[in-house]
C-alpha positions in Angstrom: 83.3 -66.1 -34.6 82.0 -62.6 -34.2 81.4 -60.3 -37.2 82.6 -61.7 -40.5 85.6 -60.3 -42.3 84.6 -57.6 -44.7 81.5 -56.7 -42.6 80.1 -53.4 -44.0 80.3 -51.1 -41.0 79.1 -47.6 -41.9 76.3 -45.1 -41.7 73.1 -44.1 -43.5 71.3 -40.9 -44.7 68.7 -40.0 -47.3 68.9 -37.2 -49.9 65.7 -35.5 -48.8 66.8 -35.2 -45.2 70.5 -34.5 -45.8 71.4 -33.3 -49.2 69.7 -29.9 -49.6 70.4 -27.9 -52.8 66.8 -28.5 -53.8 66.9 -26.1 -56.8 70.6 -26.3 -57.6 72.3 -28.2 -60.3 69.2 -28.6 -62.4 67.3 -30.6 -59.8 63.5 -30.8 -60.2 60.8 -30.7 -57.5 59.9 -33.7 -55.3 56.7 -34.1 -53.3 58.9 -33.9 -50.2 59.9 -30.3 -51.1 56.3 -29.3 -50.2 56.3 -30.6 -46.6 56.8 -28.1 -43.8 58.5 -28.6 -40.5 56.9 -29.6 -37.3 57.7 -31.1 -33.9 56.5 -34.0 -31.7 53.2 -32.1 -31.0 52.6 -30.3 -34.2 52.2 -32.4 -37.4 54.1 -31.6 -40.6 51.9 -30.2 -43.3 51.8 -30.7 -47.0 51.2 -27.4 -49.0 49.3 -27.6 -52.2 47.4 -25.6 -54.8 44.1 -26.6 -56.4 43.6 -26.1 -60.1 41.3 -23.1 -59.3 44.2 -21.4 -57.6 43.4 -22.0 -54.0 46.4 -22.5 -51.7 45.8 -24.9 -48.8 47.5 -27.6 -46.7 46.7 -30.9 -45.0 48.4 -32.9 -42.3 51.3 -35.1 -43.7 49.8 -38.4 -44.7 46.2 -37.2 -45.2 44.5 -37.3 -48.6 44.9 -34.3 -51.0 42.0 -33.2 -53.2 42.1 -35.0 -56.6 43.0 -31.8 -58.4 45.7 -30.7 -56.0 49.2 -30.0 -57.2 52.2 -29.5 -55.0 52.9 -25.9 -54.0 55.8 -24.2 -52.3 55.1 -20.9 -50.4 57.8 -18.3 -50.6 57.5 -17.4 -46.9 57.4 -20.9 -45.5 60.3 -22.9 -44.1 60.7 -26.4 -45.7 63.4 -28.4 -43.9 64.3 -30.5 -46.9 65.3 -27.5 -49.1 68.6 -27.0 -47.3 68.5 -30.0 -44.9 72.1 -30.2 -43.5 73.6 -29.3 -46.8 75.5 -32.3 -48.0 75.3 -30.7 -51.4 78.0 -28.2 -50.4 79.7 -30.2 -47.7 80.1 -33.6 -49.3 83.9 -33.6 -49.4 84.2 -32.5 -45.7 81.5 -35.0 -44.6 83.0 -38.0 -46.4 86.4 -37.2 -44.9 84.7 -37.4 -41.4 83.1 -40.8 -42.4 86.6 -42.0 -43.4 88.1 -40.8 -40.2 85.5 -43.0 -38.3 86.7 -45.9 -40.5 83.5 -46.4 -42.5 83.6 -49.5 -44.8 80.3 -48.5 -46.4 78.0 -45.5 -46.6 74.3 -45.9 -47.4 72.8 -42.9 -49.2 70.0 -42.2 -51.7 70.0 -40.6 -55.1 67.5 -37.9 -55.6 65.4 -39.0 -58.6 64.7 -35.4 -59.6 68.3 -34.6 -59.6 68.8 -37.1 -62.3 65.4 -36.8 -64.1 64.0 -33.4 -63.1 60.4 -34.2 -63.8 60.8 -38.0 -63.2 60.3 -38.6 -66.9 62.6 -39.6 -69.7 65.0 -36.6 -69.6 68.4 -36.6 -68.0 70.2 -33.9 -66.1 73.9 -34.3 -66.7 74.8 -32.0 -63.8 73.0 -34.2 -61.4 74.8 -37.3 -62.7 78.1 -35.5 -62.4 77.4 -34.6 -58.8 77.0 -38.2 -57.7 80.1 -39.1 -59.7 82.0 -36.8 -57.5 80.4 -38.3 -54.3 81.1 -41.9 -55.4 84.7 -41.1 -56.4 85.3 -39.5 -53.1 83.9 -42.5 -51.2 85.9 -45.0 -53.2 89.1 -42.9 -52.6 88.7 -43.8 -49.0 87.7 -47.4 -49.6 84.1 -46.7 -48.6 81.6 -48.9 -50.4 78.5 -46.9 -51.6 75.2 -48.5 -50.8 72.5 -46.7 -52.8 68.8 -46.5 -52.2 67.3 -45.8 -55.6 64.1 -44.3 -54.3 63.9 -43.0 -50.6 60.4 -41.6 -50.2 61.0 -38.9 -52.9 58.3 -38.9 -55.6 58.8 -36.5 -58.5 56.2 -33.8 -58.1 55.5 -33.8 -61.8 54.5 -37.5 -61.7 52.3 -36.9 -58.6 50.6 -33.9 -60.2 50.0 -35.4 -63.6 49.9 -39.2 -63.2 48.7 -39.6 -59.6 52.1 -41.1 -58.9 52.4 -44.9 -58.5 48.7 -45.5 -59.2 49.6 -45.1 -62.8 51.2 -47.9 -64.7 53.2 -45.4 -66.7 55.3 -44.5 -63.6 56.9 -48.0 -63.8 58.5 -47.1 -67.2 59.7 -43.7 -66.0 61.2 -45.3 -62.9 63.0 -48.0 -65.0 64.4 -45.3 -67.3 65.8 -43.6 -64.2 67.2 -47.0 -63.0 68.8 -47.8 -66.3 70.4 -44.3 -66.4 72.1 -44.7 -63.0 72.9 -48.4 -63.4 74.8 -47.6 -66.6 76.4 -44.5 -65.2 77.6 -46.0 -61.9 78.0 -49.7 -62.9 81.7 -49.6 -62.0 81.3 -47.5 -58.8 78.3 -48.9 -57.0 77.8 -52.6 -56.2 75.0 -52.5 -53.5 71.6 -51.1 -54.4 68.1 -51.1 -52.8 65.0 -50.3 -54.8 62.5 -48.7 -52.4 63.1 -47.4 -48.9 60.7 -48.8 -46.2 58.4 -50.1 -48.9 55.8 -51.2 -46.3 55.1 -47.6 -45.1 54.7 -46.0 -48.5 51.0 -44.8 -48.4 50.5 -41.1 -49.1 51.0 -38.3 -51.7 54.5 -37.5 -50.5 55.8 -41.1 -50.9 53.5 -42.6 -53.6 52.3 -39.5 -55.3 48.6 -40.7 -54.9 46.0 -38.2 -53.7 43.7 -40.8 -52.1 44.1 -42.9 -49.0 41.7 -45.5 -50.4 43.1 -49.1 -50.0 42.2 -50.2 -53.5 44.3 -47.3 -55.0 47.2 -47.8 -52.5 47.5 -51.5 -53.1 47.3 -51.0 -56.9 50.2 -48.5 -56.5 52.1 -51.1 -54.3 51.7 -53.7 -57.0 53.3 -51.3 -59.5 56.1 -50.9 -57.0 56.6 -54.6 -56.9 56.7 -54.9 -60.7 59.1 -51.9 -60.9 61.4 -53.4 -58.3 61.5 -56.8 -59.9 62.2 -55.3 -63.3 64.9 -53.1 -61.8 66.5 -56.1 -60.3 66.6 -58.0 -63.6 67.8 -54.9 -65.4 70.6 -54.3 -62.9 71.8 -57.8 -63.1 71.9 -57.6 -66.9 74.0 -54.4 -66.8 76.4 -55.7 -64.2 76.0 -59.3 -62.9 78.0 -58.4 -59.8 75.3 -56.0 -58.6 73.7 -56.9 -55.3 70.2 -55.5 -55.3 68.1 -55.6 -52.2 64.7 -54.5 -50.9 64.2 -52.4 -47.8 61.5 -52.8 -45.2 60.7 -50.9 -42.0 60.8 -53.7 -39.4 58.8 -53.1 -36.2 58.7 -56.4 -34.5 55.3 -56.9 -32.8 54.8 -59.0 -29.6 51.5 -60.2 -28.3 50.3 -58.1 -25.3 49.7 -61.3 -23.3 49.4 -65.1 -23.7 45.7 -64.6 -24.6 45.2 -66.3 -28.0 43.5 -63.2 -29.3 46.6 -61.1 -28.5 48.8 -63.8 -30.2 46.7 -63.7 -33.3 46.8 -59.9 -33.3 50.6 -60.0 -33.2 50.7 -62.6 -36.0 48.6 -60.4 -38.2 50.7 -57.3 -37.4 54.0 -59.2 -38.3 52.4 -60.5 -41.5 52.1 -56.9 -42.7 55.9 -56.9 -42.8 56.2 -60.4 -44.2 53.8 -59.5 -47.1 56.3 -57.1 -48.6 59.2 -59.5 -48.1 57.3 -62.5 -49.3 56.6 -60.8 -52.7 60.1 -59.4 -53.1 62.1 -62.4 -51.8 59.9 -65.4 -52.6 58.4 -63.8 -55.7 54.7 -64.3 -55.0 51.8 -62.8 -53.1 51.2 -64.8 -49.9 47.9 -66.6 -49.4 47.0 -64.6 -46.3 47.2 -61.3 -48.3 45.2 -62.7 -51.2 42.4 -63.7 -48.8 42.5 -60.2 -47.2 42.0 -58.7 -50.7 39.1 -61.1 -51.3 37.4 -60.1 -48.0 37.8 -56.4 -48.7 36.9 -56.5 -52.3 40.3 -55.3 -53.5 41.2 -56.3 -57.0 44.7 -55.8 -58.2 44.8 -55.1 -61.9 47.7 -57.0 -63.4 49.0 -57.0 -66.9 49.9 -60.3 -68.5 53.3 -61.5 -67.3 53.3 -59.5 -64.0 53.4 -62.6 -61.9 56.3 -64.0 -63.9 58.1 -60.7 -63.7 57.8 -60.6 -59.9 58.9 -64.3 -59.7 62.0 -63.6 -61.8 63.0 -60.3 -60.2 63.6 -61.4 -56.6 66.1 -59.5 -54.5 69.6 -60.6 -53.5 69.3 -59.4 -49.8 66.9 -57.8 -47.3 67.8 -54.4 -46.0 65.8 -53.2 -43.1 65.4 -50.5 -40.5 65.1 -51.4 -36.8 64.5 -48.8 -34.2 61.8 -50.3 -31.9 59.4 -53.1 -31.2 55.6 -52.9 -30.5 52.8 -54.7 -28.9 49.5 -55.9 -30.3 46.3 -56.6 -28.4 43.0 -58.2 -29.4 40.2 -56.0 -30.5 38.3 -54.4 -27.7 41.3 -54.4 -25.3 42.6 -51.0 -24.1 46.2 -50.2 -24.7 48.4 -47.1 -24.4 49.3 -46.0 -27.9 52.5 -44.3 -29.0 53.8 -43.0 -32.4 56.9 -44.8 -33.5 58.6 -44.5 -36.9 55.5 -43.0 -38.5 53.2 -45.8 -37.1 50.8 -45.8 -34.2 51.5 -48.8 -32.0 50.8 -50.1 -28.5 53.3 -49.4 -25.8 55.3 -52.2 -24.2 55.4 -51.6 -20.4 58.5 -53.7 -20.0 60.8 -51.5 -22.1 62.4 -48.1 -21.7 61.7 -45.5 -24.3 63.5 -42.7 -26.2 62.8 -39.0 -25.8 60.3 -39.5 -28.6 58.6 -42.4 -27.0 60.1 -45.2 -29.1 60.6 -48.5 -27.3 64.3 -49.4 -26.9 64.6 -53.1 -27.5 68.0 -54.5 -28.5 66.8 -58.1 -27.9 64.1 -57.5 -30.4 66.8 -56.9 -33.1 68.2 -60.3 -32.5 64.6 -61.8 -32.7 63.9 -59.9 -35.9 67.2 -61.1 -37.5 66.5 -64.7 -36.6 62.8 -64.5 -37.8 63.8 -63.0 -41.1 66.7 -65.4 -41.8 64.7 -68.5 -40.8 61.9 -67.5 -43.2 63.9 -66.2 -46.2 67.5 -67.6 -46.1 69.0 -64.6 -47.8 71.7 -62.2 -46.5 70.4 -59.5 -44.2 71.6 -55.9 -43.8 70.7 -53.6 -41.0 70.6 -50.3 -43.0 68.9 -48.2 -40.3 69.2 -48.2 -36.5 69.8 -45.5 -34.0 68.6 -43.3 -31.2 66.9 -40.0 -31.8 67.8 -37.8 -28.8 68.4 -34.2 -27.5 72.1 -33.5 -27.7 73.5 -30.8 -25.5 76.6 -28.9 -26.5 78.8 -28.2 -23.5 80.6 -24.9 -22.9 83.9 -26.5 -24.2 82.1 -27.6 -27.3 81.9 -31.3 -26.4 78.8 -33.4 -26.8 78.8 -36.3 -24.3 76.2 -38.6 -25.8 76.8 -41.7 -23.6 73.1 -42.6 -24.0 73.7 -43.1 -27.7 76.8 -45.2 -27.1 74.8 -47.4 -24.6 72.0 -47.8 -27.2 74.5 -49.0 -29.8 76.5 -51.2 -27.4 73.4 -53.3 -26.8 72.2 -53.4 -30.4 75.6 -54.4 -31.8 75.9 -57.1 -29.1 72.4 -58.4 -30.2 73.6 -58.5 -33.8 76.7 -60.5 -32.7 74.5 -63.0 -30.9 72.3 -63.4 -34.0 75.5 -64.2 -36.0 77.2 -66.4 -33.5 74.3 -68.2 -31.8 71.6 -68.1 -34.4 73.6 -68.5 -37.6 72.3 -65.4 -39.3 74.1 -64.2 -42.4 74.4 -60.5 -41.7 76.5 -58.4 -44.1 76.5 -54.9 -42.7 75.3 -52.3 -40.3 74.7 -48.6 -41.2 73.3 -46.6 -38.3 70.8 -44.0 -39.3 71.7 -40.3 -39.5 75.4 -41.0 -38.9 75.6 -37.2 -39.2 72.7 -35.0 -38.0 69.9 -34.7 -40.5 66.3 -33.4 -40.6 63.8 -35.8 -39.0 61.5 -37.5 -41.6 58.7 -37.8 -39.1 58.7 -34.3 -37.7 61.0 -32.2 -39.7 62.9 -31.3 -36.5 66.7 -30.8 -36.1 66.6 -31.2 -32.3 65.9 -34.9 -32.8 69.4 -36.0 -33.5 70.9 -39.4 -34.4 74.4 -38.6 -35.6 77.9 -39.3 -34.5 78.6 -35.9 -36.1 76.8 -32.7 -34.8 75.6 -30.1 -37.3 75.0 -26.6 -36.1 71.4 -26.0 -37.3 68.1 -25.5 -35.4 64.5 -26.3 -36.1 64.0 -22.9 -37.9 66.8 -23.5 -40.3 69.2 -21.2 -38.5 72.9 -22.1 -37.8 76.4 -22.2 -39.2 76.3 -25.8 -40.6 79.6 -26.3 -38.7 80.3 -30.0 -38.2 81.7 -31.3 -34.9 82.4 -34.7 -33.4 80.3 -36.1 -30.6 81.7 -38.5 -28.0 80.1 -41.4 -30.0 82.3 -40.5 -33.0 85.4 -41.9 -31.4 83.5 -44.7 -29.8 82.1 -45.9 -33.2 85.6 -45.6 -34.7 86.9 -48.0 -32.0 84.0 -50.4 -32.8 84.8 -50.5 -36.5 88.6 -50.8 -35.9 87.9 -53.9 -33.7 85.3 -55.3 -36.1 82.7 -55.1 -33.4 84.8 -56.7 -30.6 85.5 -53.6 -28.5 82.3 -52.0 -27.4 83.6 -50.5 -24.2 83.0 -46.8 -23.4 86.2 -45.7 -21.6 
C-alpha cells in the first residue's frame, strides 16, 4: 500500500516568519511587526505606545493596557521585518523547492499585504505579488496550500476594534477572503482558514488587549463564525476548493495509570478536540458548554450563528505535530517544559530536541488514528520538524543527520497510520523547509530547514541559500513516494 498516488509531499512556511518586505509593496502593519527577537532564555517582547504617548513593552502573550497601540521603535530589531526575505528571493527559493521535487508548498498570505489596514480596501501590488508566486509554483507543478490567516492580526484592527473580540472583524476578514478567493480561484485549490486556532490567545494573534477568558472565548466564537462563512463562501466561488482547519496537536498521555492522571490527559486532549468538534462536526461539544457554565462564560451569539457553524464545516483537518506531552493529576509534581508555545509536563521516556521538545514519532501515528477515528475526514500533516543547531563545516556542508533521523521515524509512523490503521492522509509539509525566524523565540539559530539561510539572530548575514544534507535525502523520499528512507 504505502503512501497514496498523488500524495502532497512538500514543505511549509508562514509569511510573518519568512516573507519579510514588511513595508514594501504597499503592505500595512501587522501586530507581529511589533514583536522583538529573543532566545530560549529571554522572552520576546511586544512594544506598544499608550494614548498618552508612553512607550513600553510586555512579554509576548501578556495583556497590553486597554489603550495601547502597536508601536515600532526605530532602533529595535524585529525579526519579522526582513525574516529570511522570501519577498526578494521567491523565484530562487521556489526553484530549490522544485529541485527537491515538492508536490505542494504550504504558505500563508499576509492579510495586510492585501488589505493594508485589514479593512475593505485592496492593495493591487500585494495581489500581484502572490500572483507571481502562485504562477511560479504552478510552473513547476507545485500545488499551493494557502493558510489565509497565520497568526498575523492587522494592527489597525487590534488598535481600533480590539481585534477578534469585535463582531465587525468577521466582515473585514470575509472581505479579505472574498478578495483572494476570487483572485486566485484558478490557481489555489487547498486553503486553511486559521493557523493553530487552538493557541490563538493574545494581542499579537487575536488583537485583544486582555487575557480574560470571557473575552478570549468570545473572540474564538467570532473565529468559528468567520471560518464557517469563509468555507461556504469559498465553495460558492469555486466548488472544487478544499478548505480545511488547522490545529496545533500536542498529544497528551496520562502520567501514570492513576485514574486522576488519565482524567487529566482526557481533559488536555479535549482542549484540542473542542476546536475540531466545532469546525468538523459543526457544533460546540457538551463538555465545553459545561465548562462555560461552571466558569460563568457567556458566548454572545447573533441569530443564525449555530446554523452558520453547522453549514460551514471544513473539508479536511490540517495539523501541526512536533511533540507529545504528559498530564498529571492536580497536586502531583512534574517537571515542566515549554513546547510549541505551551507549558507541558515532560515525558521521561522520550528524548528531547535542543529546545526541550519531546521527540515522539509513535505519537504521530496515535494522533492520526485518534483524529481519523473521531472525525472521518481527510488529514494533512502541515507542520512537523526538528528545530536544531546546524553547523556549517569548513567546506560549506551541513551534515544534519539528526534531522534525517527525525523525519525517517515520523514518515514511517505516517506510513503505519495509512497501512495499518486505515487513515486517509493526503499530504506532508515539514515546517520551515527553508530556514525561517522562530515564532516562539525569534531566533535564527533554531533551524528547521532542508535549505540553510545565512542569517544570524541579530539580522546579520548574506541571505545566501545552501543545501543541507537533508535536502538530497528528502528529494529521495519524494521521488520514491516515501518508500526509500535510507540515509546513505
